[in-house]
N, CA, C and O atoms as a Maestro MAE file, in Angstrom:
{
 s_m_m2io_version
 :::
 2.0.0
}

f_m_ct {
 s_m_title
 :::
 protein
 m_atom[352] {
  # First column is atom index #
  i_m_mmod_type
  r_m_x_coord
  r_m_y_coord
  r_m_z_coord
  i_m_residue_number
  s_m_chain_name
  s_m_pdb_residue_name
  s_m_pdb_atom_name
  i_m_atomic_number
  :::
  1 25 127.330 127.731 50.099 1 A "UNK " " N  " 7
  2 3 127.108 128.427 48.834 1 A "UNK " " CA " 6
  3 2 128.376 128.961 48.208 1 A "UNK " " C  " 6
  4 15 128.309 129.776 47.288 1 A "UNK " " O  " 8
  5 25 129.396 128.573 48.626 2 A "UNK " " N  " 7
  6 3 130.648 128.895 48.159 2 A "UNK " " CA " 6
  7 2 130.637 128.707 46.505 2 A "UNK " " C  " 6
  8 15 130.330 127.636 45.981 2 A "UNK " " O  " 8
  9 25 130.942 129.668 45.900 3 A "UNK " " N  " 7
  10 3 131.217 129.648 44.489 3 A "UNK " " CA " 6
  11 2 130.043 129.398 43.571 3 A "UNK " " C  " 6
  12 15 130.239 129.037 42.411 3 A "UNK " " O  " 8
  13 25 128.642 129.607 44.133 4 A "UNK " " N  " 7
  14 3 127.471 129.377 43.449 4 A "UNK " " CA " 6
  15 2 127.615 130.796 42.244 4 A "UNK " " C  " 6
  16 15 128.060 131.919 42.480 4 A "UNK " " O  " 8
  17 25 127.145 130.329 41.123 5 A "UNK " " N  " 7
  18 3 127.216 131.263 40.096 5 A "UNK " " CA " 6
  19 2 125.690 131.583 39.838 5 A "UNK " " C  " 6
  20 15 124.762 130.928 40.312 5 A "UNK " " O  " 8
  21 25 125.549 132.847 38.899 6 A "UNK " " N  " 7
  22 3 124.213 133.290 38.721 6 A "UNK " " CA " 6
  23 2 124.653 133.913 37.236 6 A "UNK " " C  " 6
  24 15 125.647 134.615 37.047 6 A "UNK " " O  " 8
  25 25 123.894 133.586 36.443 7 A "UNK " " N  " 7
  26 3 124.034 134.178 35.065 7 A "UNK " " CA " 6
  27 2 122.975 134.936 34.745 7 A "UNK " " C  " 6
  28 15 121.832 134.595 35.047 7 A "UNK " " O  " 8
  29 25 123.308 136.249 33.981 8 A "UNK " " N  " 7
  30 3 122.257 137.445 33.466 8 A "UNK " " CA " 6
  31 2 122.387 137.405 32.249 8 A "UNK " " C  " 6
  32 15 123.436 137.187 31.643 8 A "UNK " " O  " 8
  33 25 121.201 137.638 31.740 9 A "UNK " " N  " 7
  34 3 121.054 137.937 30.394 9 A "UNK " " CA " 6
  35 2 121.106 139.207 30.255 9 A "UNK " " C  " 6
  36 15 120.407 139.801 31.076 9 A "UNK " " O  " 8
  37 25 121.858 140.080 29.280 10 A "UNK " " N  " 7
  38 3 121.869 141.309 29.268 10 A "UNK " " CA " 6
  39 2 121.978 141.738 27.827 10 A "UNK " " C  " 6
  40 15 122.477 140.965 27.009 10 A "UNK " " O  " 8
  41 25 121.514 142.992 27.450 11 A "UNK " " N  " 7
  42 3 121.893 143.496 25.860 11 A "UNK " " CA " 6
  43 2 123.106 143.014 25.406 11 A "UNK " " C  " 6
  44 15 123.167 142.693 24.219 11 A "UNK " " O  " 8
  45 25 124.104 142.894 26.119 12 A "UNK " " N  " 7
  46 3 125.615 142.671 25.724 12 A "UNK " " CA " 6
  47 2 125.787 141.174 25.719 12 A "UNK " " C  " 6
  48 15 126.883 140.733 25.374 12 A "UNK " " O  " 8
  49 25 124.897 140.407 26.037 13 A "UNK " " N  " 7
  50 3 124.939 139.060 26.214 13 A "UNK " " CA " 6
  51 2 124.999 138.456 27.652 13 A "UNK " " C  " 6
  52 15 124.491 139.055 28.600 13 A "UNK " " O  " 8
  53 25 125.646 137.230 27.793 14 A "UNK " " N  " 7
  54 3 125.379 136.869 29.253 14 A "UNK " " CA " 6
  55 2 126.573 137.198 30.149 14 A "UNK " " C  " 6
  56 15 127.691 137.275 29.638 14 A "UNK " " O  " 8
  57 25 126.416 137.375 31.317 15 A "UNK " " N  " 7
  58 3 127.343 137.950 32.374 15 A "UNK " " CA " 6
  59 2 127.156 137.019 33.501 15 A "UNK " " C  " 6
  60 15 126.025 136.743 33.900 15 A "UNK " " O  " 8
  61 25 128.343 136.468 34.092 16 A "UNK " " N  " 7
  62 3 128.358 135.605 35.139 16 A "UNK " " CA " 6
  63 2 129.020 136.417 36.297 16 A "UNK " " C  " 6
  64 15 129.958 137.213 36.272 16 A "UNK " " O  " 8
  65 25 128.150 135.916 37.433 17 A "UNK " " N  " 7
  66 3 128.515 136.413 38.806 17 A "UNK " " CA " 6
  67 2 128.603 135.383 39.669 17 A "UNK " " C  " 6
  68 15 128.013 134.332 39.419 17 A "UNK " " O  " 8
  69 25 129.399 135.548 40.876 18 A "UNK " " N  " 7
  70 3 129.542 134.485 41.992 18 A "UNK " " CA " 6
  71 2 128.721 134.972 43.173 18 A "UNK " " C  " 6
  72 15 128.829 136.144 43.534 18 A "UNK " " O  " 8
  73 25 127.951 134.173 43.755 19 A "UNK " " N  " 7
  74 3 127.089 134.592 44.868 19 A "UNK " " CA " 6
  75 2 127.995 134.610 46.072 19 A "UNK " " C  " 6
  76 15 128.726 133.629 46.212 19 A "UNK " " O  " 8
  77 25 128.054 135.542 46.929 20 A "UNK " " N  " 7
  78 3 128.759 135.636 48.216 20 A "UNK " " CA " 6
  79 2 127.886 135.362 49.160 20 A "UNK " " C  " 6
  80 15 128.225 134.505 49.976 20 A "UNK " " O  " 8
  81 25 126.603 135.976 49.299 21 A "UNK " " N  " 7
  82 3 125.807 135.970 50.350 21 A "UNK " " CA " 6
  83 2 124.360 136.132 50.064 21 A "UNK " " C  " 6
  84 15 124.153 136.847 49.084 21 A "UNK " " O  " 8
  85 25 123.340 135.679 50.631 22 A "UNK " " N  " 7
  86 3 121.754 135.985 50.674 22 A "UNK " " CA " 6
  87 2 121.294 136.452 51.741 22 A "UNK " " C  " 6
  88 15 121.593 135.885 52.791 22 A "UNK " " O  " 8
  89 25 120.531 137.490 51.756 23 A "UNK " " N  " 7
  90 3 119.710 137.760 53.052 23 A "UNK " " CA " 6
  91 2 118.176 138.266 52.690 23 A "UNK " " C  " 6
  92 15 117.794 138.354 51.523 23 A "UNK " " O  " 8
  93 25 117.511 138.522 53.597 24 A "UNK " " N  " 7
  94 3 116.293 138.908 53.453 24 A "UNK " " CA " 6
  95 2 116.189 139.891 54.561 24 A "UNK " " C  " 6
  96 15 116.488 139.640 55.728 24 A "UNK " " O  " 8
  97 25 115.722 141.084 54.097 25 A "UNK " " N  " 7
  98 3 115.343 142.388 54.865 25 A "UNK " " CA " 6
  99 2 113.947 143.074 54.502 25 A "UNK " " C  " 6
  100 15 113.637 143.238 53.322 25 A "UNK " " O  " 8
  101 25 113.296 143.384 55.324 26 A "UNK " " N  " 7
  102 3 111.967 143.814 55.017 26 A "UNK " " CA " 6
  103 2 111.012 143.354 54.159 26 A "UNK " " C  " 6
  104 15 110.259 144.035 53.464 26 A "UNK " " O  " 8
  105 25 111.111 141.541 54.280 27 A "UNK " " N  " 7
  106 3 110.209 140.879 53.449 27 A "UNK " " CA " 6
  107 2 110.803 140.635 51.931 27 A "UNK " " C  " 6
  108 15 110.174 139.984 51.096 27 A "UNK " " O  " 8
  109 25 112.159 141.266 51.657 28 A "UNK " " N  " 7
  110 3 112.548 141.101 50.418 28 A "UNK " " CA " 6
  111 2 114.007 140.432 50.352 28 A "UNK " " C  " 6
  112 15 114.886 140.590 51.199 28 A "UNK " " O  " 8
  113 25 114.101 139.610 49.119 29 A "UNK " " N  " 7
  114 3 115.170 138.784 49.210 29 A "UNK " " CA " 6
  115 2 116.227 139.555 48.413 29 A "UNK " " C  " 6
  116 15 115.889 140.104 47.365 29 A "UNK " " O  " 8
  117 25 117.572 139.629 48.884 30 A "UNK " " N  " 7
  118 3 118.640 140.193 48.334 30 A "UNK " " CA " 6
  119 2 119.824 139.373 48.222 30 A "UNK " " C  " 6
  120 15 120.142 138.657 49.172 30 A "UNK " " O  " 8
  121 25 120.654 139.405 46.940 31 A "UNK " " N  " 7
  122 3 121.616 138.609 47.118 31 A "UNK " " CA " 6
  123 2 122.987 139.951 46.680 31 A "UNK " " C  " 6
  124 15 122.863 141.027 46.094 31 A "UNK " " O  " 8
  125 25 124.194 139.285 47.259 32 A "UNK " " N  " 7
  126 3 125.321 139.829 47.032 32 A "UNK " " CA " 6
  127 2 126.349 139.124 46.183 32 A "UNK " " C  " 6
  128 15 126.848 138.043 46.496 32 A "UNK " " O  " 8
  129 25 126.643 139.822 45.053 33 A "UNK " " N  " 7
  130 3 127.312 139.084 43.891 33 A "UNK " " CA " 6
  131 2 128.667 139.746 43.533 33 A "UNK " " C  " 6
  132 15 128.741 140.965 43.689 33 A "UNK " " O  " 8
  133 25 129.777 139.053 43.057 34 A "UNK " " N  " 7
  134 3 130.939 139.647 42.658 34 A "UNK " " CA " 6
  135 2 131.309 138.969 41.214 34 A "UNK " " C  " 6
  136 15 130.851 137.899 40.812 34 A "UNK " " O  " 8
  137 25 132.134 139.723 40.591 35 A "UNK " " N  " 7
  138 3 132.607 139.233 39.194 35 A "UNK " " CA " 6
  139 2 133.996 138.474 39.434 35 A "UNK " " C  " 6
  140 15 134.606 137.956 38.499 35 A "UNK " " O  " 8
  141 25 134.414 138.447 40.653 36 A "UNK " " N  " 7
  142 3 135.668 137.753 41.085 36 A "UNK " " CA " 6
  143 2 135.317 136.317 41.617 36 A "UNK " " C  " 6
  144 15 134.527 136.294 42.561 36 A "UNK " " O  " 8
  145 25 135.755 135.205 41.185 37 A "UNK " " N  " 7
  146 3 135.470 134.136 41.625 37 A "UNK " " CA " 6
  147 2 135.906 133.793 43.279 37 A "UNK " " C  " 6
  148 15 135.249 132.992 43.944 37 A "UNK " " O  " 8
  149 25 136.799 134.334 43.690 38 A "UNK " " N  " 7
  150 3 137.381 134.270 45.142 38 A "UNK " " CA " 6
  151 2 136.637 135.240 45.964 38 A "UNK " " C  " 6
  152 15 136.520 134.995 47.165 38 A "UNK " " O  " 8
  153 25 136.084 136.380 45.439 39 A "UNK " " N  " 7
  154 3 135.340 137.327 46.227 39 A "UNK " " CA " 6
  155 2 136.002 138.342 46.882 39 A "UNK " " C  " 6
  156 15 135.370 139.074 47.644 39 A "UNK " " O  " 8
  157 25 137.286 138.506 46.681 40 A "UNK " " N  " 7
  158 3 138.322 139.283 47.344 40 A "UNK " " CA " 6
  159 2 138.636 140.624 46.527 40 A "UNK " " C  " 6
  160 15 138.684 141.710 47.106 40 A "UNK " " O  " 8
  161 25 138.821 140.507 45.323 41 A "UNK " " N  " 7
  162 3 139.317 141.568 44.545 41 A "UNK " " CA " 6
  163 2 138.129 142.152 43.586 41 A "UNK " " C  " 6
  164 15 138.181 143.331 43.234 41 A "UNK " " O  " 8
  165 25 137.426 141.596 43.313 42 A "UNK " " N  " 7
  166 3 136.292 142.001 42.224 42 A "UNK " " CA " 6
  167 2 135.483 143.081 42.655 42 A "UNK " " C  " 6
  168 15 135.631 143.615 43.754 42 A "UNK " " O  " 8
  169 25 134.727 143.379 41.912 43 A "UNK " " N  " 7
  170 3 133.466 144.493 42.202 43 A "UNK " " CA " 6
  171 2 132.326 143.802 42.602 43 A "UNK " " C  " 6
  172 15 132.223 142.598 42.367 43 A "UNK " " O  " 8
  173 25 131.376 144.487 43.236 44 A "UNK " " N  " 7
  174 3 130.196 143.587 43.971 44 A "UNK " " CA " 6
  175 2 128.846 144.360 43.415 44 A "UNK " " C  " 6
  176 15 128.788 145.567 43.180 44 A "UNK " " O  " 8
  177 25 128.028 143.637 43.293 45 A "UNK " " N  " 7
  178 3 126.766 144.286 43.158 45 A "UNK " " CA " 6
  179 2 125.732 143.908 44.357 45 A "UNK " " C  " 6
  180 15 125.749 142.741 44.747 45 A "UNK " " O  " 8
  181 25 124.973 144.686 44.868 46 A "UNK " " N  " 7
  182 3 123.570 144.089 45.711 46 A "UNK " " CA " 6
  183 2 122.593 144.071 44.665 46 A "UNK " " C  " 6
  184 15 122.588 145.060 43.931 46 A "UNK " " O  " 8
  185 25 121.670 143.055 44.413 47 A "UNK " " N  " 7
  186 3 120.419 142.797 43.937 47 A "UNK " " CA " 6
  187 2 119.411 142.512 44.659 47 A "UNK " " C  " 6
  188 15 119.570 141.820 45.665 47 A "UNK " " O  " 8
  189 25 118.158 142.989 44.293 48 A "UNK " " N  " 7
  190 3 117.110 142.713 44.904 48 A "UNK " " CA " 6
  191 2 116.180 142.012 43.994 48 A "UNK " " C  " 6
  192 15 115.928 142.314 42.828 48 A "UNK " " O  " 8
  193 25 115.623 140.862 44.812 49 A "UNK " " N  " 7
  194 3 114.665 139.972 43.876 49 A "UNK " " CA " 6
  195 2 113.479 140.529 43.714 49 A "UNK " " C  " 6
  196 15 112.917 141.085 44.657 49 A "UNK " " O  " 8
  197 25 112.919 140.450 42.444 50 A "UNK " " N  " 7
  198 3 111.808 140.944 42.044 50 A "UNK " " CA " 6
  199 2 110.474 139.974 42.549 50 A "UNK " " C  " 6
  200 15 110.486 138.744 42.511 50 A "UNK " " O  " 8
  201 25 109.591 140.619 42.917 51 A "UNK " " N  " 7
  202 3 108.456 139.984 43.702 51 A "UNK " " CA " 6
  203 2 107.749 138.911 42.602 51 A "UNK " " C  " 6
  204 15 107.277 137.850 43.009 51 A "UNK " " O  " 8
  205 25 107.722 139.228 41.381 52 A "UNK " " N  " 7
  206 3 107.237 138.211 40.531 52 A "UNK " " CA " 6
  207 2 108.203 137.622 39.548 52 A "UNK " " C  " 6
  208 15 108.994 138.266 38.860 52 A "UNK " " O  " 8
  209 25 108.021 136.126 39.565 53 A "UNK " " N  " 7
  210 3 109.110 135.490 38.641 53 A "UNK " " CA " 6
  211 2 108.417 135.633 37.085 53 A "UNK " " C  " 6
  212 15 107.289 136.006 36.763 53 A "UNK " " O  " 8
  213 25 109.656 135.143 36.198 54 A "UNK " " N  " 7
  214 3 109.034 135.460 34.820 54 A "UNK " " CA " 6
  215 2 108.449 134.246 34.518 54 A "UNK " " C  " 6
  216 15 108.498 133.239 35.224 54 A "UNK " " O  " 8
  217 25 107.823 134.380 33.320 55 A "UNK " " N  " 7
  218 3 107.000 133.147 32.560 55 A "UNK " " CA " 6
  219 2 108.037 131.829 32.660 55 A "UNK " " C  " 6
  220 15 107.539 130.707 32.747 55 A "UNK " " O  " 8
  221 25 109.464 131.997 32.647 56 A "UNK " " N  " 7
  222 3 110.235 130.707 32.444 56 A "UNK " " CA " 6
  223 2 110.353 130.257 34.088 56 A "UNK " " C  " 6
  224 15 111.170 129.355 34.275 56 A "UNK " " O  " 8
  225 25 109.694 130.727 35.229 57 A "UNK " " N  " 7
  226 3 109.927 130.570 36.604 57 A "UNK " " CA " 6
  227 2 111.232 130.780 37.241 57 A "UNK " " C  " 6
  228 15 111.611 130.363 38.335 57 A "UNK " " O  " 8
  229 25 111.977 131.629 36.216 58 A "UNK " " N  " 7
  230 3 113.142 132.158 36.963 58 A "UNK " " CA " 6
  231 2 112.902 133.426 37.584 58 A "UNK " " C  " 6
  232 15 111.950 134.151 37.295 58 A "UNK " " O  " 8
  233 25 114.057 133.768 38.716 59 A "UNK " " N  " 7
  234 3 113.629 134.938 39.413 59 A "UNK " " CA " 6
  235 2 114.429 136.057 38.482 59 A "UNK " " C  " 6
  236 15 115.330 135.790 37.686 59 A "UNK " " O  " 8
  237 25 113.961 137.191 38.731 60 A "UNK " " N  " 7
  238 3 114.682 138.307 38.015 60 A "UNK " " CA " 6
  239 2 115.200 139.193 39.079 60 A "UNK " " C  " 6
  240 15 114.470 139.192 40.071 60 A "UNK " " O  " 8
  241 25 116.341 140.018 39.175 61 A "UNK " " N  " 7
  242 3 116.765 140.837 39.954 61 A "UNK " " CA " 6
  243 2 116.950 142.138 39.459 61 A "UNK " " C  " 6
  244 15 116.968 142.314 38.240 61 A "UNK " " O  " 8
  245 25 117.097 143.113 40.274 62 A "UNK " " N  " 7
  246 3 117.361 144.712 39.800 62 A "UNK " " CA " 6
  247 2 118.229 145.225 40.952 62 A "UNK " " C  " 6
  248 15 118.157 144.669 42.048 62 A "UNK " " O  " 8
  249 25 118.934 146.124 40.775 63 A "UNK " " N  " 7
  250 3 119.694 147.022 41.876 63 A "UNK " " CA " 6
  251 2 118.880 147.844 42.472 63 A "UNK " " C  " 6
  252 15 118.286 148.697 41.812 63 A "UNK " " O  " 8
  253 25 118.723 147.734 43.736 64 A "UNK " " N  " 7
  254 3 117.634 148.796 44.619 64 A "UNK " " CA " 6
  255 2 118.071 150.213 44.261 64 A "UNK " " C  " 6
  256 15 119.226 150.605 44.426 64 A "UNK " " O  " 8
  257 25 117.152 150.908 43.798 65 A "UNK " " N  " 7
  258 3 117.389 152.437 43.485 65 A "UNK " " CA " 6
  259 2 117.277 153.344 44.830 65 A "UNK " " C  " 6
  260 15 117.709 154.496 44.797 65 A "UNK " " O  " 8
  261 25 116.772 152.887 45.856 66 A "UNK " " N  " 7
  262 3 116.604 153.853 47.105 66 A "UNK " " CA " 6
  263 2 118.201 153.645 47.937 66 A "UNK " " C  " 6
  264 15 118.698 152.577 48.293 66 A "UNK " " O  " 8
  265 25 118.647 154.723 48.059 67 A "UNK " " N  " 7
  266 3 119.892 154.750 48.806 67 A "UNK " " CA " 6
  267 2 119.839 154.244 50.248 67 A "UNK " " C  " 6
  268 15 120.733 153.557 50.742 67 A "UNK " " O  " 8
  269 25 118.754 154.622 50.877 68 A "UNK " " N  " 7
  270 3 118.692 154.185 52.325 68 A "UNK " " CA " 6
  271 2 118.370 152.643 52.250 68 A "UNK " " C  " 6
  272 15 118.695 151.954 53.217 68 A "UNK " " O  " 8
  273 25 117.810 152.109 51.265 69 A "UNK " " N  " 7
  274 3 117.549 150.495 51.525 69 A "UNK " " CA " 6
  275 2 118.807 149.883 50.958 69 A "UNK " " C  " 6
  276 15 118.975 148.692 51.220 69 A "UNK " " O  " 8
  277 25 119.700 150.478 50.242 70 A "UNK " " N  " 7
  278 3 120.809 150.232 49.647 70 A "UNK " " CA " 6
  279 2 121.837 149.871 50.944 70 A "UNK " " C  " 6
  280 15 122.308 148.784 51.279 70 A "UNK " " O  " 8
  281 25 121.990 151.177 51.520 71 A "UNK " " N  " 7
  282 3 122.856 151.137 52.811 71 A "UNK " " CA " 6
  283 2 122.375 150.043 53.664 71 A "UNK " " C  " 6
  284 15 123.229 149.205 53.954 71 A "UNK " " O  " 8
  285 25 121.131 149.861 54.153 72 A "UNK " " N  " 7
  286 3 120.832 148.841 54.969 72 A "UNK " " CA " 6
  287 2 121.071 147.510 54.711 72 A "UNK " " C  " 6
  288 15 121.315 146.694 55.600 72 A "UNK " " O  " 8
  289 25 121.004 147.202 53.320 73 A "UNK " " N  " 7
  290 3 121.148 145.716 53.071 73 A "UNK " " CA " 6
  291 2 122.893 145.543 52.916 73 A "UNK " " C  " 6
  292 15 123.423 144.455 53.142 73 A "UNK " " O  " 8
  293 25 123.551 146.545 52.577 74 A "UNK " " N  " 7
  294 3 124.946 146.609 52.495 74 A "UNK " " CA " 6
  295 2 125.387 146.309 54.014 74 A "UNK " " C  " 6
  296 15 126.151 145.378 54.271 74 A "UNK " " O  " 8
  297 25 124.920 147.054 54.887 75 A "UNK " " N  " 7
  298 3 125.295 146.879 56.243 75 A "UNK " " CA " 6
  299 2 125.120 145.379 56.727 75 A "UNK " " C  " 6
  300 15 126.010 144.760 57.309 75 A "UNK " " O  " 8
  301 25 124.013 144.927 56.455 76 A "UNK " " N  " 7
  302 3 123.558 143.641 56.809 76 A "UNK " " CA " 6
  303 2 124.656 142.500 55.988 76 A "UNK " " C  " 6
  304 15 124.961 141.444 56.542 76 A "UNK " " O  " 8
  305 25 125.106 142.816 54.822 77 A "UNK " " N  " 7
  306 3 126.140 142.050 54.299 77 A "UNK " " CA " 6
  307 2 127.363 142.076 54.793 77 A "UNK " " C  " 6
  308 15 128.078 141.075 54.854 77 A "UNK " " O  " 8
  309 25 127.732 143.337 55.222 78 A "UNK " " N  " 7
  310 3 129.168 143.637 55.788 78 A "UNK " " CA " 6
  311 2 129.204 142.864 56.918 78 A "UNK " " C  " 6
  312 15 130.243 142.252 57.166 78 A "UNK " " O  " 8
  313 25 127.993 142.757 57.853 79 A "UNK " " N  " 7
  314 3 128.104 141.988 59.113 79 A "UNK " " CA " 6
  315 2 128.230 140.381 58.855 79 A "UNK " " C  " 6
  316 15 128.906 139.608 59.533 79 A "UNK " " O  " 8
  317 25 127.468 140.068 57.781 80 A "UNK " " N  " 7
  318 3 127.760 138.375 57.518 80 A "UNK " " CA " 6
  319 2 128.951 137.921 56.995 80 A "UNK " " C  " 6
  320 15 129.495 136.850 57.267 80 A "UNK " " O  " 8
  321 25 129.444 139.009 56.026 81 A "UNK " " N  " 7
  322 3 130.919 138.761 55.731 81 A "UNK " " CA " 6
  323 2 131.803 139.530 56.339 81 A "UNK " " C  " 6
  324 15 132.084 140.625 55.852 81 A "UNK " " O  " 8
  325 25 132.426 139.055 57.577 82 A "UNK " " N  " 7
  326 3 133.500 139.805 58.261 82 A "UNK " " CA " 6
  327 2 134.649 140.074 57.707 82 A "UNK " " C  " 6
  328 15 135.291 141.100 57.934 82 A "UNK " " O  " 8
  329 25 135.068 138.951 56.756 83 A "UNK " " N  " 7
  330 3 136.359 138.928 55.976 83 A "UNK " " CA " 6
  331 2 136.479 139.946 54.720 83 A "UNK " " C  " 6
  332 15 137.568 140.285 54.257 83 A "UNK " " O  " 8
  333 25 135.350 140.349 54.272 84 A "UNK " " N  " 7
  334 3 135.265 141.218 53.203 84 A "UNK " " CA " 6
  335 2 134.843 142.495 53.614 84 A "UNK " " C  " 6
  336 15 133.914 142.674 54.401 84 A "UNK " " O  " 8
  337 25 135.683 143.611 52.959 85 A "UNK " " N  " 7
  338 3 135.442 145.003 53.387 85 A "UNK " " CA " 6
  339 2 134.498 145.278 52.206 85 A "UNK " " C  " 6
  340 15 135.006 145.034 51.111 85 A "UNK " " O  " 8
  341 25 133.180 145.753 52.188 86 A "UNK " " N  " 7
  342 3 132.401 146.153 51.370 86 A "UNK " " CA " 6
  343 2 132.323 147.821 51.302 86 A "UNK " " C  " 6
  344 15 131.611 148.477 52.063 86 A "UNK " " O  " 8
  345 25 133.140 148.376 50.304 87 A "UNK " " N  " 7
  346 3 133.196 149.794 50.191 87 A "UNK " " CA " 6
  347 2 132.063 150.102 49.085 87 A "UNK " " C  " 6
  348 15 131.918 149.465 48.042 87 A "UNK " " O  " 8
  349 25 131.410 151.029 49.446 88 A "UNK " " N  " 7
  350 3 130.248 151.762 48.591 88 A "UNK " " CA " 6
  351 2 130.866 152.815 47.654 88 A "UNK " " C  " 6
  352 15 130.143 153.485 46.916 88 A "UNK " " O  " 8
  :::
 }
 m_bond[351] {
  # First column is bond index #
  i_m_from
  i_m_to
  i_m_order
  :::
  1 1 2 1
  2 2 3 1
  3 3 4 2
  4 3 5 1
  5 5 6 1
  6 6 7 1
  7 7 8 2
  8 7 9 1
  9 9 10 1
  10 10 11 1
  11 11 12 2
  12 11 13 1
  13 13 14 1
  14 14 15 1
  15 15 16 2
  16 15 17 1
  17 17 18 1
  18 18 19 1
  19 19 20 2
  20 19 21 1
  21 21 22 1
  22 22 23 1
  23 23 24 2
  24 23 25 1
  25 25 26 1
  26 26 27 1
  27 27 28 2
  28 27 29 1
  29 29 30 1
  30 30 31 1
  31 31 32 2
  32 31 33 1
  33 33 34 1
  34 34 35 1
  35 35 36 2
  36 35 37 1
  37 37 38 1
  38 38 39 1
  39 39 40 2
  40 39 41 1
  41 41 42 1
  42 42 43 1
  43 43 44 2
  44 43 45 1
  45 45 46 1
  46 46 47 1
  47 47 48 2
  48 47 49 1
  49 49 50 1
  50 50 51 1
  51 51 52 2
  52 51 53 1
  53 53 54 1
  54 54 55 1
  55 55 56 2
  56 55 57 1
  57 57 58 1
  58 58 59 1
  59 59 60 2
  60 59 61 1
  61 61 62 1
  62 62 63 1
  63 63 64 2
  64 63 65 1
  65 65 66 1
  66 66 67 1
  67 67 68 2
  68 67 69 1
  69 69 70 1
  70 70 71 1
  71 71 72 2
  72 71 73 1
  73 73 74 1
  74 74 75 1
  75 75 76 2
  76 75 77 1
  77 77 78 1
  78 78 79 1
  79 79 80 2
  80 79 81 1
  81 81 82 1
  82 82 83 1
  83 83 84 2
  84 83 85 1
  85 85 86 1
  86 86 87 1
  87 87 88 2
  88 87 89 1
  89 89 90 1
  90 90 91 1
  91 91 92 2
  92 91 93 1
  93 93 94 1
  94 94 95 1
  95 95 96 2
  96 95 97 1
  97 97 98 1
  98 98 99 1
  99 99 100 2
  100 99 101 1
  101 101 102 1
  102 102 103 1
  103 103 104 2
  104 103 105 1
  105 105 106 1
  106 106 107 1
  107 107 108 2
  108 107 109 1
  109 109 110 1
  110 110 111 1
  111 111 112 2
  112 111 113 1
  113 113 114 1
  114 114 115 1
  115 115 116 2
  116 115 117 1
  117 117 118 1
  118 118 119 1
  119 119 120 2
  120 119 121 1
  121 121 122 1
  122 122 123 1
  123 123 124 2
  124 123 125 1
  125 125 126 1
  126 126 127 1
  127 127 128 2
  128 127 129 1
  129 129 130 1
  130 130 131 1
  131 131 132 2
  132 131 133 1
  133 133 134 1
  134 134 135 1
  135 135 136 2
  136 135 137 1
  137 137 138 1
  138 138 139 1
  139 139 140 2
  140 139 141 1
  141 141 142 1
  142 142 143 1
  143 143 144 2
  144 143 145 1
  145 145 146 1
  146 146 147 1
  147 147 148 2
  148 147 149 1
  149 149 150 1
  150 150 151 1
  151 151 152 2
  152 151 153 1
  153 153 154 1
  154 154 155 1
  155 155 156 2
  156 155 157 1
  157 157 158 1
  158 158 159 1
  159 159 160 2
  160 159 161 1
  161 161 162 1
  162 162 163 1
  163 163 164 2
  164 163 165 1
  165 165 166 1
  166 166 167 1
  167 167 168 2
  168 167 169 1
  169 169 170 1
  170 170 171 1
  171 171 172 2
  172 171 173 1
  173 173 174 1
  174 174 175 1
  175 175 176 2
  176 175 177 1
  177 177 178 1
  178 178 179 1
  179 179 180 2
  180 179 181 1
  181 181 182 1
  182 182 183 1
  183 183 184 2
  184 183 185 1
  185 185 186 1
  186 186 187 1
  187 187 188 2
  188 187 189 1
  189 189 190 1
  190 190 191 1
  191 191 192 2
  192 191 193 1
  193 193 194 1
  194 194 195 1
  195 195 196 2
  196 195 197 1
  197 197 198 1
  198 198 199 1
  199 199 200 2
  200 199 201 1
  201 201 202 1
  202 202 203 1
  203 203 204 2
  204 203 205 1
  205 205 206 1
  206 206 207 1
  207 207 208 2
  208 207 209 1
  209 209 210 1
  210 210 211 1
  211 211 212 2
  212 211 213 1
  213 213 214 1
  214 214 215 1
  215 215 216 2
  216 215 217 1
  217 217 218 1
  218 218 219 1
  219 219 220 2
  220 219 221 1
  221 221 222 1
  222 222 223 1
  223 223 224 2
  224 223 225 1
  225 225 226 1
  226 226 227 1
  227 227 228 2
  228 227 229 1
  229 229 230 1
  230 230 231 1
  231 231 232 2
  232 231 233 1
  233 233 234 1
  234 234 235 1
  235 235 236 2
  236 235 237 1
  237 237 238 1
  238 238 239 1
  239 239 240 2
  240 239 241 1
  241 241 242 1
  242 242 243 1
  243 243 244 2
  244 243 245 1
  245 245 246 1
  246 246 247 1
  247 247 248 2
  248 247 249 1
  249 249 250 1
  250 250 251 1
  251 251 252 2
  252 251 253 1
  253 253 254 1
  254 254 255 1
  255 255 256 2
  256 255 257 1
  257 257 258 1
  258 258 259 1
  259 259 260 2
  260 259 261 1
  261 261 262 1
  262 262 263 1
  263 263 264 2
  264 263 265 1
  265 265 266 1
  266 266 267 1
  267 267 268 2
  268 267 269 1
  269 269 270 1
  270 270 271 1
  271 271 272 2
  272 271 273 1
  273 273 274 1
  274 274 275 1
  275 275 276 2
  276 275 277 1
  277 277 278 1
  278 278 279 1
  279 279 280 2
  280 279 281 1
  281 281 282 1
  282 282 283 1
  283 283 284 2
  284 283 285 1
  285 285 286 1
  286 286 287 1
  287 287 288 2
  288 287 289 1
  289 289 290 1
  290 290 291 1
  291 291 292 2
  292 291 293 1
  293 293 294 1
  294 294 295 1
  295 295 296 2
  296 295 297 1
  297 297 298 1
  298 298 299 1
  299 299 300 2
  300 299 301 1
  301 301 302 1
  302 302 303 1
  303 303 304 2
  304 303 305 1
  305 305 306 1
  306 306 307 1
  307 307 308 2
  308 307 309 1
  309 309 310 1
  310 310 311 1
  311 311 312 2
  312 311 313 1
  313 313 314 1
  314 314 315 1
  315 315 316 2
  316 315 317 1
  317 317 318 1
  318 318 319 1
  319 319 320 2
  320 319 321 1
  321 321 322 1
  322 322 323 1
  323 323 324 2
  324 323 325 1
  325 325 326 1
  326 326 327 1
  327 327 328 2
  328 327 329 1
  329 329 330 1
  330 330 331 1
  331 331 332 2
  332 331 333 1
  333 333 334 1
  334 334 335 1
  335 335 336 2
  336 335 337 1
  337 337 338 1
  338 338 339 1
  339 339 340 2
  340 339 341 1
  341 341 342 1
  342 342 343 1
  343 343 344 2
  344 343 345 1
  345 345 346 1
  346 346 347 1
  347 347 348 2
  348 347 349 1
  349 349 350 1
  350 350 351 1
  351 351 352 2
  :::
 }
}
């Protein structure tokens, strides 16, 4: 999955992120993305896949709002990516 990109349509235009990892927790799909191609210096986002896909067939993602959910997912990603220190 190295250097897989995901493009988000936002109010300000398109934003590109690089996918560092994917996981499933509690029946939900999550991805960890960064704005740095190498994944070492950039900021990161944890995104949760919405259960329903858009009419175009593409998945949509949102930032988890529940702090406990976010901490649990970050812990999983931290274990998956031993060489990257995820700071909240």
